[in-house]
Each structure stands twice: as C-alpha cells, then as structure tokens.
C-alpha positions as a Markdown table, in Angstrom:
| # | Residue | x | y | z |
|---|---|---|---|---|
| 1 | Met | 54.2 | 71.6 | -4.1 |
| 2 | Thr | 53.3 | 70.3 | -0.7 |
| 3 | Val | 51.8 | 73.6 | 0.5 |
| 4 | Ala | 49.6 | 73.7 | -2.6 |
| 5 | Leu | 48.4 | 70.1 | -2.0 |
| 6 | Val | 47.5 | 70.9 | 1.6 |
| 7 | Leu | 45.6 | 74.0 | 0.6 |
| 8 | Leu | 43.7 | 72.2 | -2.1 |
| 9 | Thr | 42.8 | 69.4 | 0.3 |
| 10 | Val | 41.6 | 71.8 | 2.9 |
| 11 | Ala | 39.5 | 73.6 | 0.3 |
| 12 | Val | 37.9 | 70.3 | -0.9 |
| 13 | Val | 37.2 | 69.2 | 2.7 |
| 14 | Leu | 35.5 | 72.5 | 3.5 |
| 15 | Leu | 33.5 | 72.4 | 0.3 |
| 16 | Val | 32.3 | 68.9 | 1.0 |
| 17 | Ala | 31.4 | 69.8 | 4.6 |
| 18 | Leu | 29.5 | 72.8 | 3.4 |
| 19 | Leu | 27.6 | 70.8 | 0.8 |
| 20 | Cys | 26.7 | 68.2 | 3.5 |
| 21 | Ala | 25.5 | 71.0 | 5.8 |
| 22 | Val | 23.3 | 72.6 | 3.0 |
| 23 | Val | 21.8 | 69.2 | 2.2 |
| 24 | Ala | 21.1 | 68.4 | 5.8 |
| 25 | Gly | 19.5 | 71.8 | 6.3 |
| 26 | Met | 17.3 | 71.4 | 3.2 |
| 27 | Leu | 16.2 | 68.0 | 4.2 |
| 28 | Ala | 15.3 | 69.2 | 7.7 |
| 29 | Arg | 13.4 | 72.1 | 6.2 |
| 30 | Ile | 11.5 | 69.8 | 3.7 |
| 31 | Asp | 10.7 | 67.5 | 6.7 |
| 32 | Gly | 8.9 | 70.4 | 8.3 |
| 33 | Ala | 11.5 | 71.7 | 10.7 |
| 34 | Thr | 11.5 | 75.3 | 11.6 |
| 35 | Trp | 14.4 | 77.5 | 10.4 |
| 36 | Pro | 16.3 | 77.5 | 13.7 |
| 37 | Thr | 16.0 | 73.7 | 13.9 |
| 38 | Ala | 17.2 | 73.3 | 10.3 |
| 39 | Leu | 20.1 | 75.6 | 10.9 |
| 40 | Thr | 21.0 | 73.7 | 14.0 |
| 41 | Arg | 21.0 | 70.4 | 12.1 |
| 42 | Ala | 23.1 | 71.9 | 9.3 |
| 43 | Thr | 25.6 | 73.2 | 11.8 |
| 44 | Ala | 25.9 | 69.9 | 13.5 |
| 45 | Thr | 26.4 | 68.2 | 10.1 |
| 46 | Phe | 29.1 | 70.7 | 9.2 |
| 47 | Ala | 30.9 | 70.1 | 12.5 |
| 48 | Ala | 30.6 | 66.3 | 12.1 |
| 49 | Ala | 32.0 | 66.4 | 8.6 |
| 50 | Leu | 35.0 | 68.4 | 9.8 |
| 51 | Ala | 35.5 | 66.1 | 12.8 |
| 52 | Leu | 35.4 | 63.1 | 10.5 |
| 53 | Ala | 38.0 | 64.7 | 8.2 |
| 54 | Ala | 40.2 | 65.4 | 11.2 |
| 55 | Ala | 39.9 | 61.9 | 12.4 |
| 56 | Val | 40.8 | 60.4 | 9.0 |
| 57 | Thr | 43.7 | 62.8 | 8.8 |
| 58 | Ala | 45.0 | 61.7 | 12.2 |
| 59 | Ala | 44.6 | 58.1 | 11.4 |
| 60 | Leu | 46.4 | 58.4 | 8.0 |
| 61 | Ser | 49.2 | 60.7 | 9.3 |
| 62 | Ser | 51.2 | 57.8 | 10.7 |
| 63 | Phe | 51.3 | 56.2 | 7.2 |
| 64 | Leu | 52.4 | 59.4 | 5.5 |
| 65 | Thr | 55.3 | 60.3 | 7.7 |
C-alpha cells in the first residue's frame, strides 16, 4: 500500500510540475518571447516546482516518521 501511495504521489507531483511548465511557456510565448526563451522559462518553472515539492517533502518527513 505504501509503495502505491508513493508512486501515485510522485506521478501527481510530476503532472502538476509539467502543467506549470506548459502554462509558463505559453504565457511567455503570448507575451512575445521567442521559442528558446519560452522553453527556458518553462524549464525553470518545471525545476522550481520539483524543488518546491522536494522542500515540502523534506519539511514534512519529520512529522511522518
């Protein structure tokens, strides 16, 4: 049960990070940025979302053990 919960959580975090990256890229492109700039902003957003998820996991891990 625990393994399934971890896998589901990882999948949800990756999906949310991917959606954030897509939205950031689209907003950058709508704002008039070139394709490489929009891709760079999307990549930075994806990395930031994963870093935030890792930070929250590290902060909550002491409560869950």
